[in-house]
C-alpha positions as CSV (number, residue, x, y, z in Angstrom):
1,M,106.3,96.5,96.5
2,I,106.4,93.3,98.5
3,C,105.8,89.8,97.2
4,V,103.5,87.6,99.3
5,T,101.7,84.3,99.1
6,L,98.0,84.7,99.3
7,D,95.1,82.3,99.8
8,M,93.9,82.8,96.2
9,Q,95.2,82.2,92.7
10,C,95.7,84.2,89.6
11,S,92.9,83.6,87.1
12,L,95.4,83.6,84.2
13,C,98.4,81.5,85.4
14,G,97.3,79.9,88.7
15,S,100.1,81.5,90.8
16,D,99.4,82.2,94.5
17,R,102.2,84.8,94.7
18,F,101.3,88.5,94.4
19,H,103.0,91.9,94.5
20,L,101.4,94.4,96.9
21,P,102.2,98.1,96.9
22,T,103.8,99.4,100.1
23,Q,104.8,103.0,99.3
24,P,102.7,106.0,98.5
25,G,102.8,106.7,94.8
26,E,103.0,103.0,93.8
27,S,100.3,101.6,91.6
28,P,97.2,100.7,93.8
29,H,96.9,97.3,92.1
30,V,97.6,93.8,93.6
31,R,99.4,92.1,90.7
32,C,100.4,88.5,90.1
33,A,104.1,88.0,90.8
34,N,104.3,85.5,87.9
35,C,102.4,87.0,85.0
36,T,101.8,90.6,86.3
37,A,98.1,90.4,85.8
38,V,96.0,92.7,87.9
39,K,94.0,90.8,90.5
40,C,92.3,93.7,92.3
41,Q,92.8,97.2,93.8
42,T,94.7,97.2,97.1
43,L,91.7,98.6,99.0
44,A,89.5,95.7,97.7
45,L,92.0,93.0,98.7
46,E,90.1,91.8,101.8
47,S,86.8,91.5,100.0
48,T,88.5,89.8,97.1
49,L,90.1,87.2,99.4
50,M,86.7,86.5,101.1
51,A,84.9,86.2,97.7
52,Y,87.6,83.8,96.4
53,R,87.4,81.7,99.5
54,R,83.6,81.5,99.3
55,E,83.8,80.4,95.6
56,H,86.6,77.8,96.2
57,T,85.6,76.2,99.5
58,P,83.4,73.2,99.3
59,P,80.0,73.7,101.1
60,H,80.7,71.0,103.8
61,H,83.9,72.9,104.8
62,R,82.3,76.3,105.3
63,A,81.6,77.7,108.7
64,A,78.0,77.9,109.7
């Protein structure tokens, strides 16, 4: 696992630090580094980040 800062927050504790699996056999979940809550599956990380950004970016700051 590696610990990284992502452009999203944990819905439980608000942390922006997450553990990502790096080795085969590790859990396929992206977990909060603070409270260990599951954020998403590793394969869904890109779509989860895009959805979070859409939900948390004011309309006047979104690209056309």
